[in-house]
C-alpha positions as MATLAB code, in Angstrom:
seq = 'MGLDDKVGNKGEGLGGKIKEGLGKATGDQSLEAEGHKDQTKASLKDAGENIKDAFKKGDR';
ca = [
      -8.182   30.072  -37.970;
      -6.821   31.456  -34.852;
      -3.886   33.913  -34.848;
      -1.966   31.410  -32.704;
      -2.255   28.753  -35.385;
      -1.300   31.145  -38.121;
       1.862   32.219  -36.271;
       2.696   28.631  -35.277;
       2.378   27.420  -38.830;
       4.411   30.183  -40.249;
       7.106   29.660  -37.596;
       7.260   26.006  -38.340;
       7.537   26.700  -42.072;
      10.321   29.218  -41.481;
      12.184   26.852  -39.222;
      11.965   24.259  -42.003;
      13.333   26.682  -44.537;
      16.256   27.407  -42.219;
      16.927   23.668  -41.619;
      16.684   22.912  -45.320;
      19.152   25.723  -46.109;
      21.617   24.611  -43.411;
      21.337   21.040  -44.716;
      22.083   22.209  -48.315;
      25.076   24.395  -47.115;
      26.620   21.680  -44.983;
      25.864   18.704  -47.283;
      23.601   17.194  -44.508;
      20.926   15.458  -46.587;
      19.189   14.288  -43.417;
      18.780   17.886  -42.126;
      17.732   19.114  -45.553;
      15.066   16.444  -45.753;
      13.893   17.289  -42.210;
      13.512   20.941  -43.119;
      11.534   20.100  -46.216;
       9.309   17.801  -44.168;
       8.645   20.565  -41.638;
       7.639   22.997  -44.405;
       5.240   20.530  -45.985;
       3.744   19.759  -42.655;
       3.198   23.574  -42.018;
       1.542   23.942  -45.467;
      -0.806   21.045  -44.788;
      -1.727   22.541  -41.422;
      -2.442   25.881  -43.206;
      -4.668   24.107  -45.860;
      -6.584   22.276  -43.128;
      -7.211   25.465  -41.191;
      -8.239   27.203  -44.477;
     -10.818   24.498  -45.117;
     -12.158   24.805  -41.603;
     -12.485   28.515  -42.126;
     -14.317   28.077  -45.431;
     -16.945   25.840  -43.740;
     -17.298   28.389  -40.881;
     -17.927   31.245  -43.340;
     -20.488   28.980  -45.123;
     -22.394   28.603  -41.813;
     -23.012   32.375  -41.409;
];
């Protein structure tokens, strides 16, 4: 997995945490849900990259 992908996924996850926290603090359920969705999307991207990395290591 490229460093850019790792940083991007972590940034997206962190942004999601911030959105979720702001949503909880302000009572905005829509923002809270969007933050949770962003975190889930970042986690799925990481998982996909890890699978690709595992296959690349198997080719060596």
